N, C-alpha and C positions, 0 to 999 in steps of 0.2 A: 424185246420189242422196243422200238424207239420211244423215248420219253419215260418209259417205265423202268428200264434198266440201263439204257445208254443215253449219253448226252444227245439232245435233239439236233437235227440239222435244219436250221432255219436262217432267215436273213436277220442280221443283228444291226443295231444302231450303235455308234460310238458314243459312249457316255463320258469317257475321260481319255484324253490322249496328251500325256505330258512327258517330261523327261523320265525315261526309264519305266513307264507304266502305260498300258492301254487297257481300258475296261470296255467291254462290249456287252450289251444287254438286249433282250428281245423277248418274244419275236418282234421284229420291226413292224411298222404300221401296215406294210403290204401283206405280210403274213396274217395279221389280224383281220384284214379285209377278206382274205381267203377263208379265214375261220368263220366270219360272219356269213359268207356265202354258203359254207358247209352247214352252219346252224339253220339257215333258211331251208336247206335240204330236208330238215325235219318235217317240213310241211308235206313233203312227199309221203311220209308215213301216215299223216292225218288223211291225206287224199286216199291212200290205200285202205285205211280203216273204214271209210264210208262204203266200201264195196264188200264188206264182210257179209252183209245180209243179201247181197245181190245174187241172182242165180248164175253165178260164175264159178269155175273151179276155185277151190280154196287157195291154191297156189298163187293166183294172181294178186289178191289183196295182201296175203302174207309176204310176198316178195316186196311189195311196195312198203309195207310196214317195216320190214327188216332193213331195207335200203335207207329209208328215212331215219330210222333209229341210229344206224351206224354213222350216217352223215351228221346227225345231230351231235353224237358223242365226239366225233373227230373235230367238229366245229367248236364245240364247247372247250375242248382241250386246247385248241389253237388260240381261242380267245382268252382263256384264263390262265394258261400255262405260262411259266416264267423261266428264263434261262439267262445265265451270265457267264462270261469268259473274262478272266483277269490274267493279264500277261505282265510280268515284271521280272526283275533281275533274279528272283528266287525260282521262277518257273511259271507254270500255267495251272490255273484253277478253274474247273468247270463246275458250275452249280446250276441245278435245274429242279423244277417242282411242278407237279400237276396240282390242280386245285384240291383234289381229294387225297393226295398222298404226301408223304414226308419229303422234306428237301433232300436231294441227293447231291453228293459232292465227289469230285475226282480231282486229286491234286497230283501233279507231276513236277518233281523238282527239276531244276534246270539241267542237271547231269543226265536225266532220263529222257530229255527231248533230243531226238535225232535231227529231224527236219520237218518243214511244212511243205505239203505238196498240193497241187490242184489236179483234180480229175473231172472228167465230164460225165454227165448222165444224160442219156437220150431215151425218150420214150414216145410212144404214139398214143394218142387218144382219139377215139371215134366220136363224131358228132353228127348232127343232121346235115351238116355242110361238107362232110367228108372226113378225112383223117388229118389230124394236126400232129406234126412232129415237133417236139419241144426238147430243148437242150438247156441244161444249166450246169454250173461249174461249182464243185464242192471243194472247200478248203479243209484239209485234214492234217492233223498232227501225227507224225510217226515217232513212236517211242523207241528207245534203244533195245527194249525187250521184244520188239516185233509188233506190238499193238499199233493199230491204226485207229485214230479217233477223229472221224469226220464231224465238223461242228458248224460250218456256215456255208450257205449256198448263195450263188450270184447268178444274175442273168447274163453276164458277159465275162469272158476270160480276163479282160483288161481290169475290171473291177476286182476280181479275185486276186489278180497279180498285185494290184495296189495294196490290198489288205495284207497279203502275204509279206510284201516288202515292209509295210508298217510294223507288223509283228516281229519280223526278223531283226529290224533295227533295235528293238527292245531286247530280244533274246540273245543277240550277238554282241552286246555291250561288254 
């Protein structure tokens, strides 16, 4: 599961960009805002709990409580989780941590880095106003052993391409 065993796919901020080194860290502020929105979703659970004593089928309040609890947990992880990507002449290092878990680290030496690629993800969400189709672009590192490590998402292909070019300049030195 993402964040528990794999490096997270989030928006990252550039912390350092110099000769031969780029450091990215996050989640970026936009992802933290989404986390706050998720955490507020915990209020849904409290709303459902008020109906536990109401003459309704038990499934109704329990569904609200479960949805609110899941939303609260996801939001807390987004708010408090940390990740970092360091790219330099030696390779790429991914570091991430949930607030309740140990720090995880994945290091790929430069010889194990095959290439960086951009893929798109499209999904539909339903709301009161109809369906929304959303697309984002994920930057992933492809290793020589066949592993694919997606690590950063973007709202536009152009932004993803600029980040890929920035990281390739460091890796191809």
